[in-house]
N, C-alpha and C positions, 0 to 999 in steps of 0.2 A: 651594553651591547645589545643591539636588536637581533633576535633569532626567529626563526620559523620553526615551528614544533612540527615533527613529523609523526607524532603518536599522541593520544591523551595522557597528560601526566596529571595524577591527582594534586591539586592544590596549587598547580602552575598554569594550566591551560589546556585547551582542545587541539586537535589535529589542525594544521594549516593555519593556526593563530599566529600572529605576529606578537611577540612579547618583549620586554625589556628584562634582560637577565644580567646578572652581574657577570664581570669578565672571567673570574675563577670558576663560579658555576658553568658557565657555558663552555669553557675550554676543558675542564676537569671532568664535568659529568656528562652533560648534554652532547657534545660532539663526539667524545669516544664511545658512547653508548649508541650512537647513530639515533639520538632522539630529537636532535634538531639540527638545522643548517643557519649559516649565517645569512641575515637578512639584506644582502648586496642588491644591485640593481638588477642583474641577472636572474637571481632566485626569486626576486620580487616580481618580475614580468612573467616567470613561468607560474607563480602562484596565482596571478591574475587571471592568466590564460586558465589554468585549471578551474578557478572559481567560474569564470566566464562560460565555460563548457559546461560545468555542472549546472549553472542556471539555464542555459538553453536546453539542455537534457530534461530538466524538471517541467520547463515550459511546455516540450513536446509530450511529455507524459501527460500533464494537465490537459492539453487539448484532446488527445487520444481518450482520457477519462470522460470528457465532456461529450464527445463523439458516442461514445458507449451508453452513456446515461440517456442522450436523446433517443438512442435505438431501443433502450430497455423501455422507456416511458410509451412507446407505440405497441408494446409487445403484451399479449396475454398468454403467460406459459400455462399449458394444461398439462395437468400431472394425473394419470389414471393410478387408481389405487383400490385395493380390495375393501370393502365395507360392509357393514351391517345395515339392516333394514331402518334402523333410527337415525341413520347418517353419520355415526361413529365409524372412524377408521381403524382396521387392525394394523397395529404398530402405530406409525406417524410418518410424516414428510419432514426429513431433516436438511439441514443446509447442504450436506453433502448431495442428497438426492436432487435438489433444486440445481445445483451447480452442473450436475451431470445432465439432467434433462434440457437445460440452458444450452450446453454444448452440443448435445445430440440433436435438439430441434431447430436451433438458430445459429450454430457455429460460434457462439460467444464464450469465450473462455474467461471465466471468472473463480478466483480462489474461494472455496468455501469458508474461509475465516472471515473474508470481506463481507458475508450476507448477514445482516443484523437480523437475526432472528431469535428472539427471546427464549423460546421454548418450541419443540417440536409441533407441528401443525396436526392436529388430532380430529378434525371436523371437516366435513365436505363443504364447499362454498369457495366464493372468490374472497380475496383479500390482498392488500397491498403491503409490499415489504420494501425495505430500504437496503440498498448496496452501497456500502462506502467504497468508492472507485480510487479516490486520491484525497488527498487533504482539502477540505472544502468543496469537494465534488461527492454529492451521494444521488445515487439513481433510484428511480421507484419504479418496481416491478410488480405488475399484476398476476397473481397466481390464481388459477382456477382449480381447485382439487374436485376431480370428478370420479365416480364409481367405475370400476371396469365392467364390462357387459357381460 
């Protein structure tokens, strides 16, 4: 019997996957526990519509990420920090501070977890960092760390 899974089941399949299950397993376990539904015409068309909708949504998110990546490539983010005479920063510039400055200066909201910063920035100067915006879309942002006056 063909069934559509409504949840991930270890050893059986993932959610929204169409599988072949024995009649007894489907009727006595999957259906009573609401883990699957029968793969009839109506349910298959609902599944297809759901998958098409998810694909469209993903495409929209990717387009948005590409637009943001394009914006980021044209920006030089200036971050003012307290620094000593030798060019060393007191503390450091973290991905959280970069996300906050990007939001404050350019109104671009980016999650700090998406900023690919190996370690906090501890020196003055300009550098380019990568920001993972979406699967396969990486934006480059120039950051200019300057001392406070």
